[in-house]
N, C-alpha and C positions, 0 to 999 in steps of 0.2 A: 320725189322718188329716189330711193337709195339703190345704187347699182352695185351689186356684189362683185368684187374685183376678180373673182374667178371666171366670170362670164361677162362678155361685153356685148351690149346690143349693137346691131349694125344698121345700115341704111337701106338694106334690101327690103323688098315688099314683105317677104315672110318674116323678117326680123322685126319690122315695124308692127306687124300683126301680132307677133308673139309678145312684144313689149306692151301692146294695148291690152292683151288678155291678162298679163301679169298685174297691170295697174288696176284693172277692173276687179279681179278676184282677191287681191291681197288684203284689202280692208275687211273682208268677210271672214267667217270661221268655217266655211264650207270645206268638206273633204275634196281632195283633188287627185286625179290620176294624171301623171305625166307619162306620155308615150313617146317613143322615138328610138332610133338606133343607138347602139352602144357608142359612147363618146360624144354625144350631142350636148351634154351639159345639164342633165336632169337634176342632179344634186345642187348644182349652182343656181338653177332656176328656183328650186325649192327654197334655198337660202334667201334668194331675192324676195320671194313671196313672204317668207317669215319676217325679213327685215323691214318690209313695207306694211306689216300688219300691226294690229293693236297688241300683239303678243311679242313684239320685237325685243322687249327687255327681259323676256322669259327665255328658258332654254330652247335651243334647236338641237334635237338629238337624231342622229342618223344611224340606221340599222341595216346591215347587209343581210337580206333574207336568203341570198344565194348560198351562203356558207352555213346556214342554220340547220342543224340536225334535229330530228324529232325529239331526241333525248334532251337536248339543250334548250329547246324552244320555250317551254314554260318558265324556266329559270331566267332566260334572257328577256322575255317579255315582262314577267311579273316579279322577278327576284325571289329570294328565299331567305328564311331565317337560319341562323346558325344551328347546326344539328338537325336540320329538317330531313336530311338524307345522308347516306354515306358519302363522305367527301365534302360536305358542307361545313367547312371549318370557320366560316365567318358569314355575317349577314350581307346579302347582296341586294342592291337596289336595282330593280328591273328598268328596262327602257321606258315603259309607260310612266312609271313613277318619276323617273329622271326628267321626263318631258312635261310633267304636270304644269299646266298654266301656259305652256308654250306649244311647240310643234314637234311631232314625231314623223320622221321621214323614213319610210320603208322602201328600200331599194330592191328591185327585182322581185317583187311580191309574187310573181308567177311561179317562182321556184319553191314556194312553200308547199308542203304536203297537204293533202286534203284534211287530215286530222288537225294539223296546226291551223289551217284556215278556219275550222270550226271553233277553236279556242279564241282566235282573233275576233271572229264574228260576235261571239258572246260578250267579249270585252267592249267592243265598239257599240253594241246595243245597250248594254247595261251601264256603261260609263263608270265602272267600278273595277278595282283590281285588288287582289289578295295575294300576298307573298306566299310561296310554298312553305307550309309549316306554321302559318299564322291563321288566326280566326278573325283578324281585324280587316274589314273592308275599307279601302281608301277611295274616296270620290275622285273622279278624273275630269279634268277640263283640258283636253288635249285636241289640237287640230291634227288631223292625219293627212299626210301627203304621201302617195305611193308612186312608184315608178316601175315601168316595165318596158322591155324591148320586144315583148311578145304581144300577140293579140289575145287579150283576156276573153273576148267574145268567142274566138275560135276555141280557146281552152275550155270554155263552158260547154261548147258543143262536144268536145272530146271527153268531157267528164273529169277534167283535171283541175278545174277551178269552180268554186261554189258561186252559183248565180245570186244567191241571197247576199253574200259578201260583196260581190261586184256592185250591186245596186246600193249598198250601204256606203261604199267608198267612192262611187263615181258620180257624185253630185255635179262635178265640173271636170271636164277633160281638156288637157292642153297637149297638142302634138308638137314636139320640137322638130324643127327642120334639120335635115342632114346638111353637112357643109357644102355638098355639091349643089344644094338648092339655094345657097346664099354666097355664091362665088364673088359677088360684088362686095362682100364684107371682108374678103381675104386681106386686103391692104390694111383696113382698120384693125383687124384681129392680129395681124402680124406685128404692126407697130406696138400694139398694146402689150402683147406677150413678150416681145423682144425687149421692150423697155423694162418690164418686170424682171426678166432673167438677167439683164445687164446690171441692174441695181443689185440683185442677189449675188452676182459674181464680181461686183466692183469693176465693171467694164463700161466703156463709153461707146455709144452708137451715134454717129453723126448723121448717117443716112442709110437707107436700104435701097439697093439698086433696082432699077426697073426690070432688068433681066432676071434677078432673083424673084421678084414678085410675079413675073410672068410664068416662071417655072412653077411656083406655088399654085397659081390659078389654073394651070393645065393638069395638075395632079388629080387623081381620082378620089383621094381622101376617104378610103373605106373605114378608117378609124375616127373620122370626123374631127371635132375640135381637139380631142385628146391626142390624136396623131399629129395635128398641126403644132400643138404645144411641145410635143416630144421632139419634132424636127427642129423647131426654133431653139429649144434648149440646147440641143446638140450643136447647132450652128453657132450659138453664142459661146459655147465651151471651146470650139475650135477656132473662133475668131481671134485674129491678132490685133492687139491694141494699136 
């Protein structure tokens, strides 16, 4: 098992269960939905799955769907040929083509418009992609991992997410625990990230006080692991050698 360094498994019950799921699903090519609150490490888990799959020597491409506009969607997903439209001054390789043979990670997929979801569904079904302005179809062999901090089932009920797309991408679902659900991992995570930041800043850490750890364990951590990393990075910056 390859542990991606951006996310460290812990010893809590929920962390052990998460690691077990990652180990089970990684060797397959199934599509996966990662759910969980913001900052729980969804992209890091996606990378861990990729690095433990048969696709590990192929590209891992991450795409932020939250910032994707309707106008840019087709170009970002599929790419375009030079001169395909006004402003297309060069050939662009889309994310699907970049990830061919590997893994495409679509973060915050719930933010995609209904129209863009239809385009995505067609590509997932046909496993082919065609750049804008091109007549050539490219065969795709891409594993798709998507992430959301929303309930896609609720969104289906609201009419904002396509049910047919949901069933195409939800072969396997993994829910990432919030940091407040794994407080027993705080010490492990603190030493892990503090060590990484210390190396980055060329500082030395001999020990972390029990008082400091207790303060961290009592915090609410609404920003989850991302917030913990931010706190530790600032602490290392302010630390005197």
